[in-house]
N, C-alpha and C positions, 0 to 999 in steps of 0.2 A: 561524421553525424554532426551536428549542430548542437552543444550541451546547451540545456537551461539555465543551469548555475554555472558559476566559474569551476573551471578544472582544478586550481589550485586547492580551492574550497571544498571539493567533493572529495579528493584525494586524501584531504587531512579526516575529514569524516571518516571515509573509508578505514583509515588507519586507528582511529578511535573504534569503531566498532569492531575490526579485529583485536583490538585489545582487550574490549568489554568480552570477547567471545572466550578469550585465554583465561579469564578468570571468574565468569558467571555461566549460570544457564538460563537461556530466555528464548523467546519465539519474535523473530524480525517481523514486524509489520510496516507498513508506511512506504515511503519511496524507495529504500532500501530493497525490500520485499519484492517490490516492483521490478527493481533493476535486476535481482536474482533470480526473477521466473522469466523475464524476459531478454535481458542483456541489453537494454536500451540508456534509457535517462537516469544517471546517476542521481542519488541526494545529497541534499547538504545537512539535513536533520536526520535525527536516528530517532526511530520510534519502535520501542520493544516491550514486550508483555513478559511478565514475571508473577509466579505463584508467590503467595504471602510468606514461605520458609525463605524464598531467595531475596525477596524484598528486603528482610533484614540484614543481609549481607552487604547490600547496597547503601548502609546507612553511613559506612566510612569513605563514601564518596561524596561528601556535603550534599545529601539529598534535601530538596525543597519540596515540601507538600503542598499541591496545588488544590484548594478543596472548592474552588470555584468550577474549575473544569476536572476536577475528580482524577486526577493524574498527579505522579512524582517528576521532578526536573532536576536535572542535573546541567549547569552551565560552564562551558569549557571554552572561554572565548568566543569565537562566532560559530560553534558547535553547540545546538541545542539537542540534548538527550531528554526525551519524555518516553517514561516508565509508567505502563498501564499496569493494576494490578487486580486480582482474581477479587470479585467481590466488592469491590469501592469503585473501580472506574467505568465508563459509560462507554461504550463502544457499539455500532450498530449491531455486531456479534458479540455477545458477553464475553470477556476475557476469560472466564473460567471455561468456557466451551472451546475455546480454540484451538486447544491440544486434540480434539477431534479433527483438524483440518490441518494438519502440519505434514511437511515433506522434507527430505534435508537435501540442501544445495549448498554445495563448495565447503560442506561443515556445520553450515548455519541451520536452525530450526527454523523453516520459512512457511508461512500460512500459503496453501495452494491457491491457483490462481483464482478457482470460482470464488472463495472465500475473499481473497483479497481484493477481488473487484467489487465485492459488495463492502467492505470496509471502505476500499478507496471512494465510493459511490456516496457512502455516508460522510466521509470528510469532504466531498465536493457538494453536497448538498447544504454543508454547514459555512463554506467559505465561498462558494459562489464565484463572482468573479473579481476575487482578489488574486493578487500574485500565488498564493499556494493554490487556490482554486484552479488556475489554468495549468499548474502543475499537476494537480490531481486529474484534469481533464486528460492531460497528456500519457499519465499513467495508465489511465483507462484504456486509454487509446492504444498503448504498448502491450497490455496485457492481451486485449483482443486481437491484435494483429499476429504478435509472435508467441502467444501460448496456445496449446490445445484444449480450449475451452470445453468442458461437458456442460452441455447448456441445460441439461435433464439435473445435474447435480446443482447448478447455478439456481434451478428453479427450486430444487427442494429445499434448499437453505433458506432463500426468499420466502417461500410458504412457512417453514418453521419460525422463522422471526416476524411473520406478518408484515413485511416489506411491500405492499402490493402495488407502489408505485415506481418501485425499482426497475423495471424491465421497458416502462415509458419512458423513464428519464435516459436510461441506458441507450434505447434508440436513439432519443435527442441529441445527446452526446455525438454519438456515432455518424447521424446524417448532417450535424452540423459543423464537422473537424474537417478541414480540408488543408491543414499545413503538414502534406504527405513529406515534405522534403525533408523534415527533421529526421525523418526515419530513412532517409536516403532510397526512397520509392519514387518510381515514375509516376506520372500521372494514371498512366495505364495499369499499372501493378497496383495502385493505391486503389483504384477505380475498382477492379476485379474482387481484390481483398475486401472490400468495403461493401459490396455489393453480394458478396457470399455469405458476410457477418449479417448483414439485415434479412437475410432470407433465413437463416437458422435462428436468429431471434424471433422472426415471425412466428415460427414454429411452436416457439414456448408456449 
């Protein structure tokens, strides 16, 4: 499989994430969550959600408060750690609600695919055609192709947070994605999977 980011960088990022897990309690979102649920593209940046109590423990990690983007940051060389906190950070699904949508994978608290898809769509809306926006699209497709998505659950979350345009945008991303070689799929395999997903999304 062709990796989007440099493999040495993603390995270093993974080691940092594992080290954080040994010291803190958090929910994994972003690119590493997409990897954990789909086992496809790895990430170079780390995105996690913590409650207010756990945030206090992170203050020994040279935490930087980013009021403009409503998050906290830790810089460790080439690896960026973004920390989103309850009742402060602005995500498509409020951080304080995300505990309703978690599962455990490889020992990590991870957002379930349906909610992660929505968070990834929110990031893609903001980053568009930038490099990170391209990675967002890749993660969205990976989640669709390699996770057993409950589209009824997806629709329930969309309705709860009034994200009326997300289904249309999801369909647009899927219809226009053709880089199936990234996932080691043949043209026929990808066509079959893509068409099945389109039909399922149409039923929402």
